[in-house]
N, C-alpha and C positions, 0 to 999 in steps of 0.2 A: 553361187554354188552351194548346194546342200551339204550338210555335215555328213561325213562318213558313217556307215553302219556302225562302226566300232565307237566312234564318238557319241552317237546316239545311245548306244548301249551303256557307255560309261556314265552318261547323264542320268539315265534311268536308274542305274545302280546307285548313284550318288544320292538322287531323290529318295530311293528306297531305304537307304541307310538313316536318312533322317525323318522316316515315319511315313513317307508318301502321304496319304490323305486325300481328300476330295480336291484338293487344289494341285495335286501333284503334276498334272498335264500343264498348268499354267506356269508353275515353277520351272519346269523343264524348258519351257519356251522362253523365260527370262535368261536361263543359263545359255541357251542356244543364241539368243540375242546378244549376249555379252561376249561370247566366243567369236561371233561375226565381226565384233568390233576390232578384233585382232586381225582376221582375214581381210578386213576393209581397209586396214591401215589408218584408222581414224585419228584424226588430230588429237594430240594430248589433252588440249583444252576442252574440246568436246567430250572426251571421255569422262573428265573430271566433273563437267556439268551432269552428265548422264548418272554418274556414281552417286554424287551428292544428291541428286533429285531423288533417285531410288532410296537411298538410305532415309531421307527426311520423310518421305511417304510411308515407308515401311514402319518407322518409329512412331509416326503420328496413329497410324492404324493400330498399332500395339496399344497406345495410350487410351484411345477411344473405345477399343474393344469392350471393355468391362460395363460400358455405360450406354450400349447399342439400344437397350430397350427403354431408355428414357428420351423423350424428344427434347430438342435444344433450339434455342434462338441465338442467332448471330447478331451482335450489336456493332454497328460501325458509327464513328463519330470523331471529332477532332480531338487530337492528344493535347491541344493548347487550351481547352475549355477549363476555365478556373472554378474552383469549388463554390465560389459566391454567385456563379451564373445560373439563370433559370434553367438553362439545358442540362446543366450538371445535376442540379437537384431532381429534375424529371428523370433523368437516367437512373439515379439511385432509386426513385419511386417505382419506375418501370422493372428494374432488376428484383426488386422486392416483390412487385405484384405477379410477375410472370412465374417466379419460382413458387408462389402460393398455389398456381395451377399445374405444379409439378414438372416444369420445364427447367433445364438447365440453361446457362448463359454461357456463349463463346464471344470473346472479344480478342482484339489485336494484343491485349496484355499491357498496353501502355497505360499512361495516366489519361487525364482529361475525361472525356465520355466513357472511355473504356474502363478506367478505374472506377468511375462512378456506378457503371451498371454492374461491376462486380461486387463493389460494396453493398449494393442493394441486394443482390443475388446471395452474397456470402461465398466464402472459400470453397466449401464443400460442393457447391452447386456451380462452379465457374470452371471454364477452360480459357487458358490464354495462349494465343498463337503469336508469339513474339516474332519480329523480324530484327535481325542483327544490322543496325545502322550506326554510323559514326555520331549521330546526334539524336536526342529527342526521344528515343525508344527503350529506355530502362523499363523493367517490368514494374508494374504498380505493387504497392505493398500488400494488397489483397492476394495476390497470385504468387508473388515472388517466393521462390523456394518450394512451391508445390509440385508434385509429380504431373499435375495436369497442366503445366506450363511448357510449352513446346517451342523450342527456338529454331527458327527457320533462317537459311541463308538466302533462298530465293522467294521473290514475291510470287511467282507462279505456283509453287507448291504450296504455299501458304494460302492462296486464294482458292486452289482446288479443294484444300481441306475446310475451308470456311463454308463453301457451297455444299460439299459432298456430306458434312457431318451436320448440317442444319437443316431444320425442319420449318424455319421461318427466318426472316431477316428483317431487322429494324435499323433504319438510318436516322441518326440525329444529325443536326448541322455539322459540317466539316469543311475541309479544304480539298485539294486535289484528290488526295488519296480516298477520301469518302465519296467523292462523285465518281472516281474511277471504280469503285466497288459497287456503286449503285448502278452504274451504266453496265458493267459487266454482268451483275445479277439479272437485269432486265434483258440483256442481250441473250444470256444462256436460256432464260426461260422463254423468251420470244422464239428461238430457234429450237426449243425441245431438247437442248443438251444439259438441261437440269430438270429434276423432278419437280412438278407444280408445287408451290409453297407461298405462304403469305409474304408479301413484301410491303412494309409499311415505312413511310417517310414521316418522321416525327418532327414537328415544329415545336419550338417553345410555346407556353401557354399564350394564346393570341398572338403568335408570331407569324411571320410571313415568309420565311426562308424558303421552305420547300413549296409553299403557295406560289411564290415568285418562279421557281424552277418549272412548276407545273404549268404556268402560263406559257412559259417558253416552249415547253414540249408541245403544248396545243398549237401556239401560234406559229412556231417555226418548223416543227416536225410533222404534226398531223395535217396543218393546212397546206403543207407543201407536198402532201402524200409520201412523206418519207417513212411514215409508219401508218398502220390501219387503226381506225376507231377502236376496233375491238382489242387493240393492244393496251389500251388505257386501262382493261380490266386486270391486268397483271399486277397493278400496284394501287395503293391508296395513301393519301395524305391525311394527316389528323394532327391535332395538337393535344389530344386527351390520351393519358395512359390507359384508362379503363377501356376505351374504345380500341386501342390497339391490341390489348388482351383479349378482348371480346372476338376481334377479327381473327386472331391466331387461334384461339380454342375452338371457335365456331367451325373453322376450316377443318378440323379433325373431329367434328361432333358425329358425323357419319362416315365420311371418306377416310380411308386409312393409307392407301398407297396405290401405285399403279405400275405395271411393267408391260413390255411388249412380248407377245408370243407369236412368232412368225410375223404375219400381216396384222394381227389384231392386237388393240390395246385393251389390256385386262385392268379393270378398274375394281379395286378391293373395297368393299364397303361393310360397316359394322351391322347394319340393320338389314332385315329381309327386304328384297327388291320386289316391290308391288308393281301389279299391272298399270297403276295409275302413274308410277314413276317412269316406267318404261314409256308409256304412252306420251307423257310430257316431254321426255328426252326425244322421241322420234318425231314429234310435232315441231320442237323448237330448235333442234340441232341436227336435223337431216343433213344439212349442207356440209358437215364435217365427216360424214361416213362416204366411203368410197363405194362408187358404183351402185348408189341407191340402196345400199344395205341397211339394217336396222339394228337398233340396240337389243342385245339379248341377255337375260339373266342366266347365270351359270355357277356351278360349284367350281372348285379348283380344277384346272386343267393338268393333264399328265405332265406337261412341262414344268410345272410349279412343285413337283414332289420334293425338289431340294430346299423348300421352305415349309417345312411341316408345321412351324409355329403359326403360319397363316391359314391354316387348312379349315378353320372354323369360319372364315370370312366369306360373306357372299360376293360374287362377282357380277360386274356389268361388262359384257365383251362387245366390241364393235371394231370394224376396220377403220381406224382413223386415218385422215388424209395427212397428218404429219406437218401440216401447214399452219392450221388456225389454233395456235395455242392460247391466244386470248380467248377465243370461244370455248376452248377446254376449260380454261379457268372459270368462266361463268358456268359451264355445265357442272363443275364440282360444286359451285355455290347451289345450284338447283338441287343436286343430290343432298346436300346437307340441310335442305329444308324438309326432306322427307325422313 
């Protein structure tokens, strides 16, 4: 049942008293949804979950907001890895190396691989997304007490922030949690629920932890037609810190970001879009365009006027079939070669 006209006017008045702004319509929708919880006689436990989730996401957004202009890498890995382990030393080296490329580091805020990556990155370049558990997840000393340490009650809100706020993901060896985060990252990118981004699986030097996992993916998932061969383009396995950093920085050498405008995917790029690049894309990736359409060069579309900071970027526009996201990842690699 829709809210009465009087209730809607009260919501608009309340939003206006708090300054309104460009998100006033969305905030009004949140208030309306909250009132419907009363009308629906929603179970109290469900209301508690909804309330806590909204509070966590709002606070996390507030903490990340001042750092939106800097790209970030989420690092996953075991909380139990000891400082004398090769993986630990490698995570320290990766944190230090990626910060040298002007990236920040996001981890789960615990010890082990998480603490190692943040020790390499340094406190000023680190975010910790800690989960409140009865064991094993005290914040590491590098991030403890920092404003950029965010404590979550729920895994699902924490996972959302890991994905939403990161521009790349690196997974070191870990247990159930690390595999869960790795497969969820793959699933979100395979289904287009996440922005395209580099996803690196980092073995210890000359190690085979993720190489063994990769063989499982090929032997059990690919060979059984549970995934497509093009899905393998969504991730890379390496045991070299420099190679991981090169993969991440190269991904953003020309490609900037993308968004949908109606039925078209708009890919923003830093360099001029040449006829040669368009010809290559139309020859190699025609099968991901709908109804035989072609890739077109463009300036900013009218629907992008709410992002004036991106107005100087060039665009490649095409009607993407929203199915072949592994192919889209390969397309971005081609764009970065021009």
